[in-house]
N, C-alpha and C positions, 0 to 999 in steps of 0.2 A: 419300410425300414423303421426299426425302433429308434427312439431318441438317442439312446446310448451308442447305438451303432453309427448313427449320423455324426455324433460328436467325435467318435473315434476316427471316422473317415475324414472329417474336416481337419483333424489335428495331425494327420500323417505328414511327416517331414516338416512340420512347423518347428522352427528353431526358437527356443526360449529367448526372451528379451534379456539383454545384459542388465545386471543390477545397476540401478541408478541412471539408466539411459535417458529416461524422461526428465529427471531432474537436471542432468547435464544439458539436455536440449533447452530446457527453460532458462538455465543460467547463461547459455550461449546466446539466446535471443535477448536476454536482458542487456547485453553489451551494446547493440545498436540502439536499443530503446533509451538507455542512459545517455548515449552519445547525442542522440537527436534532442533529448530534453535539455542537455547541457548547451547545445547550440541554440535552442530556443531561449534559454535564459540569457545567454550572451548577446544574441542578436535582437531579441525582443525587449527584455527587461533591463539588461545590463547588470554588472556586478555592483554591490553596495560600495559606496565611496571609501568606507573605512574598513574594507575587508582585511587588509593586511594587519590592521590592529585588532579587529574582531576575532580573528582566528587564534589569538593569544589569550583570549578570555574564556571563562567557563560558560558564559551564557550562550555563545555561539555553538559550542560543542554539546551543551545540554539540549538545545533545540535539535541539532543533528542526530544526537543519540535517540531522542524520543521518536523522531520520524523514521530513522533507520530501523529501530526495533519494531515499529509497526510494519514496515516493509518485510522484515524477516519473519514476523509472525504471520503476515499474509501469505508469504511463500510456503511456510510450514502448513498453514491451514489448507491452502490450495492442494498441496501434496497429499494431505490426509483425506480431503474430500474427493480427490480424484481417484482414490483407490477403494472400490467397494469393500465394505467390511472394516476399513481402517478406523481407528478411534480418533475423532476430531476434537475430543474434549481437551487434551493438553494445550494445543494452540489457542483454543477458545478461552481457556483459563488465563493464559498469558495475556491475551488481548484484553480480557476483563480486568486483570490486575493493572495493566498499563493505563486503561481508561480510568479506573478508580483512582490511581495515583495522580493522574493529571487533574482530575476533578477535585481531589482533596487539596492539592497545591493551590489551585485556582480559588477555591472557596476560602481557604485559610488566608491567602494573601488579601483577598477582598475584605474579609471580615476584620483583619487587623490594620488595614490601610485607613488613612484619613478619608472622611467622606468626600472631600474635594478631589481626591486623587483616584477614586474608584473608577470613574468614567474613563479617565486617561489610561489606567491599567487595562481596562477591558477593550476599549476601542482603538487605542494607539493612533496611528496615522493612516492605516490602510485596511481597516476592518472589512470594508465592503469589497475590496479588491482581492484579498487573500484567498477566500474559498474558491472563487471563480478562476483565479489564476492557477491554483493547484489542480482544479478540475481540468482546465485546458491543457496543462502540461501532462496530466495523466492520459488524456486522449491521444497524445503523441506516442506514448509508450504502449497503449492498449493493444494495437494490432499485433505487435510482436509477442506480447505476453499471451494473448488469447490464441494466437496461431500455435505457439508452442504447447499451450495447455490442452489443445484439442487431442493430444496423444493420451491424455488421461481418460478415465472412464467414470465420471462422477454420476452417482445415482440421484444427486440433488443439484441439478444444473444451476439453479439460481443462487444457491449457497456458494457453489464453486465460482460462479461469476463474481459474486461479492468479494470472495477471497482474492480473485485475480485483480479486481478493481482496487482492493486495499493494498495489494502489492505495488501496483503502478502508482497509487496515490502516495504511498510511503516514500517511494523513490522520488516522485515529483516534488513532494514537500521538502525532502532533504536538499535537493538541488535548488529549490526556491529560496532556501535559506542563504544561498550565495548572493541573493538580491535583497531579501527582506532585512531591514535594519531594526525591526521591532525587538525590544529587549524584555518585554513583560511576559512572565510565565503565564499570567492570566490570558493574555492575548493568544499565546501559542496553544494553550489548553482549549480555548473556545474556538478560535477561527481556523487554526491549522486542523484541528480535529473535525470541524464542520466540513472543511474542504475534502478531507480524506473520507469522511462519511458519505458525502455526496458522490464521490467517485465509486465507493463501494456499492451504493444504490444503483448507479448507472450500470456498474458491472453486473449486478444481479439481473437486470433487464436483458443485457447482452447475453449473459450466460444461459438464460432460458432458451435462447435460439442457437447460440454458438456451440453449446455443449449437449444439445439434444441428440440422443442416439438415433 
């Protein structure tokens, strides 16, 4: 049997997938992932004591916007990488712009701050806990995200895994902000970004096996 004949035979009576079905599945699985991470924040870390006041200020929402945009870009990148032939450059450009903006803000603030204040701006009170906590919260969400993303067909499994890890990390970092009382943009640019980067790296390793055809 010729290859074309085999393909035709296999495709008989196959119904086309509804548009957006995989994205809806991924969004659906994000709900329990977010719920479990929120429970983890509440039961393990606790809410920051000044949360009711913090939510009225710009700093809280700036942190949340940064991490939520990373999560959104991770979702977009995962969707692009999960479709053979799709162009992944737009979400990569968005992620590059986000990273460059965060780096620019951090460098500018450090350069203009008094020398005695720079270490405080950088380290805050929880520098050593922040990345590992984001990574741990990401691990809670990862099974749901990777399970849903297996419906995709990535030709670069490690890259798709990194995108899935970035999605989980962005969600985790956003919820972590309910506990973290750090106010320095330098701290967020360095340590939040490191935590999300670690999750993306672990996601790449998982994706090598989870998304293998």
